C-alpha positions as CSV (number, residue, x, y, z in Angstrom):
1,X,17.9,9.1,-4.4
2,X,20.4,10.3,-1.8
3,X,19.1,13.9,-1.5
4,X,15.5,14.4,-0.5
5,X,15.4,18.0,0.7
6,X,12.8,20.3,-0.8
7,X,13.8,23.4,-2.7
8,X,13.3,25.6,0.4
9,X,15.3,23.3,2.6
10,X,18.1,23.0,0.1
11,X,18.2,26.8,-0.1
12,X,18.6,27.1,3.6
13,X,21.3,24.5,3.5
14,X,23.1,26.4,0.7
15,X,23.4,29.4,2.9
16,X,24.6,27.4,5.9
17,X,27.1,25.4,3.8
18,X,28.6,28.5,2.2
19,X,29.1,30.0,5.7
20,X,30.8,26.8,6.9
21,X,33.1,26.6,3.9
22,X,34.2,30.2,4.4
23,X,35.6,29.3,7.8
24,X,38.0,26.7,6.4
25,X,41.1,26.6,4.2
26,X,39.7,24.1,1.6
27,X,38.8,25.4,-1.8
28,X,35.2,26.2,-2.8
29,X,34.9,23.1,-5.0
30,X,32.2,20.4,-5.5
31,X,34.0,18.0,-3.1
32,X,34.0,20.6,-0.3
33,X,30.4,21.5,-1.0
34,X,29.3,17.9,-0.9
35,X,31.1,17.2,2.4
36,X,29.6,20.3,4.2
37,X,26.1,19.8,2.6
38,X,25.8,16.2,3.9
39,X,27.2,17.3,7.3
40,X,24.8,20.2,7.6
41,X,21.8,18.2,6.3
42,X,22.6,15.4,8.9
43,X,22.0,12.7,6.3
44,X,25.4,11.0,6.7
45,X,26.1,9.9,10.3
46,X,29.5,8.4,9.4
47,X,30.7,11.6,7.8
48,X,29.4,13.7,10.7
49,X,31.3,11.6,13.2
50,X,34.5,11.6,11.2
51,X,34.3,15.4,10.4
52,X,33.8,16.3,14.0
53,X,36.8,14.2,15.0
54,X,38.8,16.0,12.4
55,X,37.7,19.4,13.7
56,X,38.8,18.5,17.2
57,X,42.3,17.9,15.9
58,X,42.4,20.6,13.2
59,X,39.9,23.5,13.6
60,X,40.4,24.6,10.0
61,X,40.2,21.9,7.4
62,X,42.2,22.0,4.2
63,X,41.9,20.4,0.8
64,X,43.5,17.1,1.9
65,X,41.2,16.6,4.8
66,X,38.1,17.4,2.7
67,X,39.2,15.1,-0.1
68,X,39.8,12.3,2.4
69,X,36.4,12.7,4.1
70,X,34.7,12.8,0.7
71,X,36.5,9.6,-0.5
72,X,35.8,7.7,2.7
73,X,32.2,8.7,3.4
74,X,30.5,10.0,0.2
75,X,31.6,7.5,-2.4
76,X,33.2,9.8,-4.9
77,X,32.0,8.1,-8.1
78,X,34.1,9.0,-11.1
79,X,31.6,8.3,-13.9
80,X,30.9,10.8,-16.7
81,X,27.6,12.0,-15.2
82,X,29.2,12.8,-11.9
83,X,32.2,14.6,-13.6
84,X,29.8,16.6,-15.7
85,X,27.7,17.6,-12.7
86,X,30.7,18.4,-10.6
87,X,32.1,20.6,-13.4
88,X,28.8,22.4,-13.7
89,X,28.7,23.0,-10.0
90,X,32.2,24.3,-10.0
91,X,31.3,26.8,-12.8
92,X,28.2,27.8,-11.0
93,X,30.0,28.6,-7.8
94,X,32.7,30.5,-9.7
95,X,30.1,32.7,-11.4
96,X,28.5,33.4,-8.0
97,X,31.9,34.3,-6.5
98,X,32.6,36.6,-9.5
99,X,29.3,38.4,-9.1
100,X,29.7,38.8,-5.4
101,X,33.3,40.2,-5.9
102,X,31.9,42.7,-8.4
103,X,29.2,43.8,-6.0
104,X,31.8,44.0,-3.3
105,X,34.1,46.3,-5.3
106,X,31.2,48.6,-6.1
107,X,30.3,48.7,-2.5
108,X,33.9,49.7,-1.6
109,X,33.8,52.6,-4.1
110,X,30.4,53.7,-2.8
111,X,31.8,53.7,0.7
112,X,34.7,55.9,-0.2
113,X,32.4,58.3,-2.0
114,X,30.2,58.5,1.1
115,X,33.2,59.2,3.3
116,X,34.2,62.0,0.9
117,X,30.6,63.4,1.0
118,X,30.6,63.3,4.8
119,X,33.9,65.2,5.0
120,X,32.6,67.9,2.6
121,X,29.4,68.3,4.7
122,X,31.4,68.5,7.9
123,X,33.7,71.2,6.6
124,X,30.9,73.0,4.6
125,X,33.0,72.6,1.4
126,X,30.2,73.6,-0.9
127,X,32.4,73.5,-4.0
128,X,32.9,69.7,-3.5
129,X,29.3,68.9,-2.6
130,X,27.7,69.1,-6.1
131,X,30.1,66.8,-7.9
132,X,30.2,64.4,-4.9
133,X,26.5,64.2,-4.8
134,X,26.5,63.4,-8.6
135,X,29.0,60.7,-8.0
136,X,27.2,59.2,-5.1
137,X,23.9,59.2,-7.0
138,X,25.4,57.5,-10.0
139,X,27.2,54.9,-7.9
140,X,24.1,54.2,-5.9
141,X,22.2,53.5,-9.1
142,X,25.0,51.1,-10.1
143,X,25.0,49.5,-6.7
144,X,21.2,48.9,-6.9
145,X,21.6,47.3,-10.3
146,X,24.5,45.1,-9.1
147,X,22.7,44.0,-6.0
148,X,19.6,43.2,-8.1
149,X,21.8,41.2,-10.6
150,X,23.4,39.3,-7.8
151,X,20.0,38.6,-6.2
152,X,18.7,37.2,-9.6
153,X,21.9,35.1,-10.0
154,X,21.6,33.7,-6.5
155,X,17.9,32.7,-7.3
156,X,18.9,31.2,-10.6
157,X,21.8,29.4,-8.9
158,X,19.4,27.9,-6.3
159,X,17.4,26.4,-9.2
160,X,20.5,25.1,-10.9
161,X,21.9,23.6,-7.7
162,X,18.6,21.7,-7.3
163,X,19.2,20.3,-10.8
164,X,22.8,19.5,-10.1
165,X,21.9,17.7,-6.8
166,X,19.6,15.5,-8.9
167,X,22.4,14.8,-11.4
168,X,24.9,14.0,-8.7
169,X,22.5,11.9,-6.8
170,X,21.6,9.8,-9.9
171,X,25.3,9.4,-10.7
172,X,26.1,8.3,-7.1
173,X,23.1,5.9,-7.1
174,X,24.4,4.3,-10.3
175,X,27.8,3.9,-8.7
176,X,26.2,2.0,-5.7
177,X,24.0,-0.3,-7.7
178,X,24.8,-3.7,-9.2
179,X,23.9,-3.3,-12.9
180,X,22.8,-6.9,-13.4
181,X,20.4,-7.3,-10.4
182,X,19.6,-3.6,-9.7
183,X,20.3,-4.0,-5.9
184,X,23.1,-2.4,-4.0
185,X,26.6,-3.4,-5.0
186,X,29.4,-4.2,-2.5
187,X,30.3,-0.5,-2.1
188,X,26.7,0.4,-1.5
189,X,26.4,-2.4,1.0
190,X,29.4,-1.2,3.0
191,X,28.0,2.3,3.2
192,X,24.5,1.2,4.3
193,X,25.9,-1.3,6.8
194,X,28.1,1.4,8.4
195,X,25.1,3.7,8.5
196,X,22.9,1.1,10.0
197,X,25.4,0.2,12.7
198,X,25.9,3.8,13.7
199,X,22.1,4.6,14.0
200,X,20.7,4.3,17.6
201,X,18.4,1.4,18.1
202,X,15.3,1.1,20.3
203,X,15.4,-1.2,23.4
204,X,15.0,-4.8,22.3
205,X,15.8,-4.0,18.6
206,X,19.1,-4.1,16.9
207,X,20.6,-4.3,13.4
208,X,20.5,-7.6,11.7
209,X,22.3,-9.1,8.7
210,X,21.0,-11.9,6.5
211,X,23.5,-13.6,4.3
212,X,21.9,-15.5,1.4
213,X,23.5,-17.9,-1.1
214,X,21.9,-19.5,-4.2
215,X,22.2,-23.3,-3.8
216,X,24.1,-25.2,-6.4
217,X,24.5,-22.1,-8.6
218,X,27.6,-23.5,-10.3
219,X,25.5,-26.3,-11.7
220,X,23.1,-23.7,-13.3
221,X,26.0,-22.1,-15.2
222,X,27.5,-25.4,-16.1
223,X,24.2,-26.9,-17.4
224,X,22.4,-24.0,-18.8
225,X,25.1,-21.4,-19.5
226,X,26.0,-18.0,-18.0
227,X,23.1,-16.2,-19.7
228,X,20.7,-18.4,-17.8
229,X,22.9,-17.9,-14.7
230,X,22.5,-14.1,-15.1
231,X,18.7,-14.5,-15.5
232,X,18.6,-16.6,-12.3
233,X,20.5,-13.9,-10.4
234,X,18.0,-11.3,-11.6
235,X,14.8,-13.2,-10.7
236,X,16.3,-14.2,-7.3
237,X,17.1,-10.5,-6.6
238,X,13.5,-9.6,-7.6
239,X,12.0,-12.3,-5.4
240,X,14.2,-11.2,-2.4
241,X,13.0,-7.6,-2.7
242,X,9.3,-8.4,-3.4
243,X,7.3,-8.1,-0.2
244,X,10.3,-7.1,1.9
245,X,9.9,-4.3,4.5
246,X,10.6,-0.9,3.1
247,X,13.4,-0.4,5.6
248,X,15.3,-3.5,4.5
249,X,18.2,-2.9,2.1
250,X,19.3,-5.7,-0.3
251,X,22.8,-6.0,-1.8
252,X,24.7,-8.4,-4.0
253,X,27.6,-9.4,-2.0
254,X,29.4,-11.1,-4.8
255,X,28.8,-13.9,-7.3
256,X,25.6,-15.7,-6.2
257,X,25.6,-14.2,-2.7
258,X,23.2,-11.5,-1.4
259,X,22.9,-9.7,1.8
260,X,19.8,-8.2,3.4
261,X,20.2,-5.5,6.1
262,X,17.4,-5.4,8.7
263,X,17.6,-2.2,10.7
264,X,16.0,-1.9,14.1
265,X,14.4,-5.3,14.3
266,X,14.1,-8.2,16.7
267,X,15.9,-11.5,16.2
268,X,12.5,-13.1,15.6
269,X,11.6,-10.6,13.0
270,X,14.9,-11.1,11.2
271,X,14.5,-14.8,11.1
272,X,10.9,-14.5,9.9
273,X,12.0,-12.2,7.1
274,X,14.8,-14.6,6.1
275,X,12.4,-17.5,6.0
276,X,9.9,-15.4,3.9
277,X,12.7,-14.6,1.4
278,X,13.6,-18.3,1.3
279,X,10.1,-19.3,0.5
280,X,9.7,-16.6,-2.2
281,X,12.8,-17.8,-4.0
282,X,11.7,-21.4,-3.7
283,X,8.5,-20.5,-5.5
284,X,10.5,-19.3,-8.6
285,X,9.9,-21.3,-11.8
286,X,12.4,-20.4,-14.5
287,X,10.8,-21.1,-17.9
288,X,12.1,-21.4,-21.4
289,X,11.2,-18.2,-23.2
290,X,10.0,-20.1,-26.3
291,X,8.3,-23.2,-24.9
292,X,7.3,-21.8,-21.5
293,X,8.4,-25.1,-20.0
294,X,9.9,-25.0,-16.5
295,X,13.6,-25.2,-17.0
296,X,14.7,-25.1,-13.3
297,X,13.8,-24.2,-9.8
298,X,15.9,-22.3,-7.3
299,X,16.5,-22.5,-3.6
300,X,18.7,-20.5,-1.2
301,X,20.4,-21.0,2.1
302,X,20.5,-18.1,4.6
303,X,22.2,-17.2,7.8
304,X,21.0,-14.6,10.2
305,X,23.2,-12.6,12.7
306,X,22.1,-9.8,15.0
307,X,24.6,-7.1,16.0
308,X,26.3,-7.5,19.4
309,X,27.5,-4.5,21.5
310,X,30.8,-3.2,20.2
311,X,30.8,-5.5,17.1
312,X,32.1,-4.0,13.9
313,X,30.7,-4.6,10.4
314,X,33.2,-7.2,9.4
315,X,32.6,-9.4,12.5
316,X,28.8,-9.2,12.0
317,X,28.9,-10.2,8.4
318,X,31.3,-13.0,9.2
319,X,28.9,-14.4,11.8
320,X,26.0,-14.2,9.3
321,X,28.3,-15.9,6.7
322,X,29.1,-18.8,9.1
323,X,25.4,-19.2,9.8
324,X,24.7,-19.4,6.1
325,X,27.3,-22.1,5.7
326,X,25.7,-24.0,8.6
327,X,22.5,-23.9,6.6
328,X,24.4,-25.3,3.6
329,X,25.9,-28.1,5.7
330,X,22.5,-28.8,7.1
331,X,21.1,-29.7,3.7
332,X,20.5,-26.4,2.0
333,X,17.2,-24.6,1.4
334,X,17.0,-23.5,5.0
335,X,17.7,-20.6,7.4
336,X,20.1,-20.8,10.4
337,X,20.8,-18.2,13.1
338,X,24.2,-17.3,14.4
């Protein structure tokens, strides 16, 4: 799940986000809220960097800038769940704005009545005092009720926003996951890779990429059919994830290729993890569901590349890919380093 803040933390963020949104020209819509929420929470380093660069050029951001930031850094999934949650959030924020406007109008009336009462007291106009006091008393009661209603709606809205964050997070997660293997898809990989490269590393540690390719996968499809091919992809993905470090992110790069992201590790640790993944896959025995006989075994070839200073994501992946092809040329079922 993308959002892990507690109810209290999300409430604090809500207040900060609304204050930030009020300073800019963009509309109060779900896209704008998501951009400022992730910026304020500090959970999206790429967004933070891009947004601050925008602010240096344009102190007040409009709808176009917000939409661009959202599309580039928050993965605006367009599935039904996200659309529904976005619509609910829009309606919720509209209701809050309407309640706040009503309370504001009553506060304006109350202020005018207080000004009239002050003038009457200053001029000792006793004829005006009685009706003015009645008006002020009635309006004060209405103000108290309006403020209480607004307070209750804000509290209810906080609970609803918690639920909507969960809905949006689940929808976004689904948009970043490969449905067959249940690991990150290409879009999810791109986001995680950018995040990993922008995170500061400790001395002696750096981001690493492991490119993994199933050996002779075309033969699996040709001999056993695509249903078996899909099953092999699933069991390989499971083997790659099983026993892997919690910080490692696994993605399906395309076809029969996978990518493992190793954040803040040494070259030796990345190579060791790649070798461990290779051995876990080699231990796979795909069996016939009816006879339980072993139908085939699987191996992978892997290439490891560690990030170099100033290197972008495309260059890092390309080096890992080349190392993986070196493993292929070397006889398959092995790991090579860039």
